[in-house]
C-alpha positions in Angstrom: 127.6 106.8 100.6 127.2 106.8 96.8 127.7 103.7 94.8 129.4 104.1 91.4 128.3 101.6 88.7 130.4 100.3 85.8 128.9 98.0 83.2 131.3 95.1 82.4 129.7 93.6 79.4 126.2 92.6 80.7 127.4 92.3 84.3 127.1 95.3 86.5 130.1 95.7 88.8 130.0 98.1 91.7 132.7 99.7 93.8 132.9 102.2 96.6 135.7 103.8 98.7 136.9 102.1 101.8 134.8 102.9 104.8 132.5 100.0 105.0 132.2 98.1 108.3 135.3 95.9 108.0 137.3 98.2 105.7 137.8 95.5 103.1 136.9 95.4 99.4 134.5 92.6 98.5 135.8 89.9 96.4 134.5 89.8 92.8 131.9 87.2 92.0 131.8 86.2 88.4 128.1 85.4 88.6 126.1 86.8 85.7 123.3 87.8 88.2 123.6 91.4 89.2 121.8 90.5 92.5 124.4 87.9 93.5 125.6 87.6 97.1 128.6 89.8 96.5 126.5 92.6 95.1 124.0 92.4 97.9 126.7 92.7 100.5 128.2 95.6 98.5 125.0 97.7 98.6 124.0 96.7 102.2 125.4 100.0 103.6 122.9 101.9 101.4 119.9 100.2 102.9 121.2 100.0 106.5 119.7 103.4 107.5 116.2 102.1 106.9 116.6 98.7 108.6 114.1 99.9 111.3 111.7 101.1 108.7 110.7 97.9 106.7 108.3 95.5 108.3 106.8 92.2 107.1 103.0 92.0 106.9 101.1 88.8 107.8 97.5 88.3 106.8 95.4 85.2 107.4 98.4 83.5 109.0 101.0 84.0 106.3 103.4 86.7 105.0 101.8 88.6 102.2 103.6 91.9 101.8 106.1 94.3 103.2 105.3 97.6 104.9 107.2 100.9 104.9 107.1 102.9 108.1 105.9 106.4 107.4 105.3 107.8 110.9 107.0 107.0 114.2 103.6 106.8 116.0 103.0 103.4 114.4 101.8 104.0 110.9 103.1 102.2 107.8 102.1 101.7 104.2 101.6 98.4 102.5 99.9 96.8 99.4 96.1 96.9 100.1 95.0 94.1 97.8 97.2 91.5 99.6 95.4 91.9 102.9 93.1 89.0 102.2 92.0 88.1 105.8 92.3 88.6 109.5 94.1 88.8 111.7 96.6 91.3 110.3 100.0 91.3 112.1 103.4 92.9 111.3 106.8 91.4 112.0 109.2 94.0 113.4 112.9 94.1 112.6 113.6 92.2 115.9 111.1 89.5 114.7 108.4 90.3 117.3 104.9 90.1 115.9 102.3 92.8 116.7 98.6 93.1 115.7 97.8 95.9 113.2 94.6 97.4 111.8 93.8 99.0 108.5 93.5 102.7 109.4 92.9 104.2 105.9 93.0 103.0 102.2 93.8 104.5 98.8 91.9 102.4 96.3 93.4 104.1 93.2 97.0 103.2 94.1 96.4 100.0 96.1 97.8 101.4 99.3 96.7 100.6 102.9 97.8 102.6 105.9 98.3 100.2 108.8 98.5 101.2 112.4 100.4 99.0 114.8 98.7 98.6 118.2 101.8 98.8 120.4 103.1 101.9 122.2 106.4 100.5 123.4 107.9 99.8 120.0 110.4 102.1 118.3 110.1 102.7 114.6 111.9 105.0 112.2 110.0 106.6 109.4 111.6 106.7 106.0 112.3 110.0 104.3 111.0 110.1 100.8 112.9 112.0 98.1 111.0 113.4 95.1 113.0 112.6 92.0 112.6 110.9 88.7 115.1 108.1 88.2 116.7 108.2 84.7 115.9 105.5 82.2 118.7 102.9 82.5 119.5 103.9 86.1 119.9 101.4 88.9 117.5 100.9 91.7 117.6 98.9 94.9 114.7 97.2 96.5 114.7 96.8 100.3 113.1 93.9 102.2 112.4 93.1 105.9 115.0 94.6 108.2 116.1 96.8 105.3 118.2 94.1 103.7 118.6 94.5 99.9 116.5 92.0 98.0 117.2 93.0 94.4 118.9 95.4 92.0 116.9 96.6 89.1 117.2 98.9 86.1 114.6 101.6 85.1 112.9 100.5 81.9 110.9 103.6 80.9 109.9 107.0 82.2 107.3 107.0 85.0 103.7 106.8 83.6 100.2 106.0 84.6 99.2 102.3 84.5 95.5 102.0 83.7 93.6 99.2 85.5 92.2 96.2 83.8 90.0 94.7 86.4 87.4 92.4 85.0 84.6 90.3 86.4 85.0 87.8 83.6 81.6 87.9 81.9 80.2 88.7 78.4 77.1 90.8 78.9 74.0 91.6 76.7 71.1 93.9 77.2 67.9 92.8 78.9 64.4 94.0 78.3 63.7 93.7 82.0 66.6 95.7 83.2 70.1 94.9 84.4 72.4 92.9 82.1 72.1 89.3 80.8 75.2 87.0 81.1 76.0 85.5 77.8 79.3 83.9 78.7 81.7 83.3 81.6 85.5 83.3 81.3 87.3 80.2 82.7 89.3 81.0 85.9 87.5 84.3 86.4 86.0 85.6 89.6 82.6 85.2 87.9 83.2 81.5 87.3 84.5 81.0 90.8 81.4 82.7 92.3 79.1 80.3 90.3 77.7 82.8 87.8 76.0 81.1 84.9 74.8 81.9 81.4 71.3 83.4 81.4 71.8 84.9 84.9 70.7 88.5 85.0 72.7 91.0 87.1 70.3 93.4 88.6 72.3 95.1 91.4 75.9 95.6 92.4 76.9 96.2 96.0 73.2 96.8 96.8 72.7 99.5 94.1 70.2 98.7 91.4 71.5 98.5 87.8 69.1 99.8 85.2 70.7 98.4 82.0 73.9 96.8 80.5 75.7 100.1 80.2 75.2 100.9 83.9 76.4 97.4 84.9 79.5 97.8 82.8 80.2 101.3 84.0 79.9 100.1 87.7 82.2 97.1 87.1 84.8 99.2 85.3 85.1 101.3 88.5 86.2 98.3 90.5 89.9 97.4 90.8 91.5 93.9 90.5 91.4 92.1 93.8 88.2 93.9 95.0 85.2 91.8 95.8 81.7 92.8 94.5 78.4 91.7 95.8 76.1 90.8 92.8 72.4 90.4 93.0 71.4 87.8 90.4 68.1 86.8 89.0 68.1 83.1 88.0 65.1 81.0 86.9 62.6 83.3 88.5 64.5 83.5 91.8 67.0 86.0 93.2 70.3 85.3 94.9 73.4 87.3 96.1 76.9 86.2 95.3 80.4 87.6 96.0 82.8 87.7 93.1 86.4 88.9 92.9 87.6 91.2 90.1 90.7 89.9 88.4 93.3 91.5 86.3 92.7 90.9 82.6 96.3 89.8 82.0 95.9 87.0 84.5 92.6 85.9 82.9 94.4 85.7 79.5 97.5 83.9 80.9 98.1 80.4 79.6 99.9 77.7 81.7 103.1 78.3 79.7 102.8 82.1 80.3 102.4 81.4 84.0 105.6 79.3 84.1 107.5 82.1 82.3 106.1 84.9 84.4 106.3 83.2 87.7 104.0 84.2 90.6 102.5 87.7 90.2 100.3 89.9 92.3 96.6 89.6 91.9 96.5 93.3 91.3 99.2 94.4 88.9 97.6 97.4 87.2 95.7 100.6 88.0 98.2 103.1 89.4 98.2 106.9 89.1 101.9 106.8 88.1 104.5 104.1 88.3 108.2 103.6 88.0 108.9 100.4 85.9 112.0 98.4 86.7 113.2 94.9 86.0 113.8 93.7 89.6 112.5 90.2 90.1 110.3 90.5 93.2 108.1 87.9 94.8 104.5 89.1 95.3 105.0 89.2 99.1 108.0 91.5 98.6 105.8 94.4 97.4 105.1 97.3 99.8 108.7 97.9 100.7 110.9 100.9 99.9 112.7 101.5 96.5 116.0 103.3 96.7 118.3 104.9 94.1 122.0 104.2 93.9 122.7 107.0 96.4 120.5 105.3 99.0 117.6 107.8 98.8 114.0 106.4 99.1 112.3 107.4 95.9 109.2 105.2 96.1 107.4 102.0 97.2 107.3 98.8 95.3 103.6 98.1 94.5 103.4 95.1 92.0 105.2 92.2 90.5 103.6 92.5 87.0 105.7 90.2 84.8 108.8 88.1 84.5 111.0 91.2 84.4 108.4 93.9 85.1 107.9 95.4 88.6 106.1 98.7 89.4 106.8 101.2 92.1 104.8 104.2 93.2 107.1 107.3 93.0 107.7 109.3 96.1 105.7 112.2 94.7 102.5 110.1 94.6 103.2 108.4 98.0 103.8 111.7 99.8 100.6 113.3 98.3 98.4 110.4 99.3 100.1 110.0 102.7 98.9 113.4 103.8 95.3 112.5 103.3 95.6 109.0 104.6 97.2 110.1 107.9 94.6 112.9 108.4 91.8 110.4 107.9 93.4 107.8 110.2 94.1 110.2 113.0 90.7 111.8 112.8 89.0 108.4 113.1 91.3 107.5 116.0 90.3 110.5 118.1 
């Protein structure tokens, strides 16, 4: 079924031929929100085919993301950086919870391939369609059980989103190797880890760092949300601390900015290519399928980046990475 869209002022109105479940036309709702209840009911037939393909991911006892089923033998894709702790479990469309494990990861695009440890469940894999949505085109985000959770508009053509992961320190050179900490940003992973001025970073993740340039190069290779083990020299002694890389835009966000933007993902940058749309998603609603107005799955939502900025990985990127992730996971499982 293809939905035809007509813009009535700033209010999108949708209609489709009779043939929905009750054969009746939905009543018009004058709400200015394009994701009002009437619109959600209107587009529900488009997302119904994937209602067995969208799961809810729980980590550390709370829902943190959605997952898109990509293989009927229990594999699904989700947002890697939201998996903050064990145990990891997934809620099926029938609300049963099953344990899951991380089978493979794609650091560059913040994807994790989960495997559900249950043989008796029945899952349906989504079929991705490689296509570039037109600027100004409408997109539908699907949630748990495939229910629509938002309607968005494409803002710009798909493009790479460079990552801005930062430890949150100002570094200077050191005559004795490594890098000397000259300053620490408030609210950064460095501050939360207890890093202080005059500390000297001499190793990262167990690898010795010869000078400031090496330290900066190593840190620039780490994505937001990743935790690095730093070996620090302080007052003649040596200690190891774990610090989380944070997105630069979050470090620069003021309290007023945070109120305007609302809750955002900890990782909202660093993607090979992304479709930008203006659907308002909660951080835990990332990881689910993105559909066009014909009901085709054209990507996976990957980040709530701003008040009206959400990113999705296009199907072309997902499909390419999925081949390698499944090969790695199945080889390890043998």
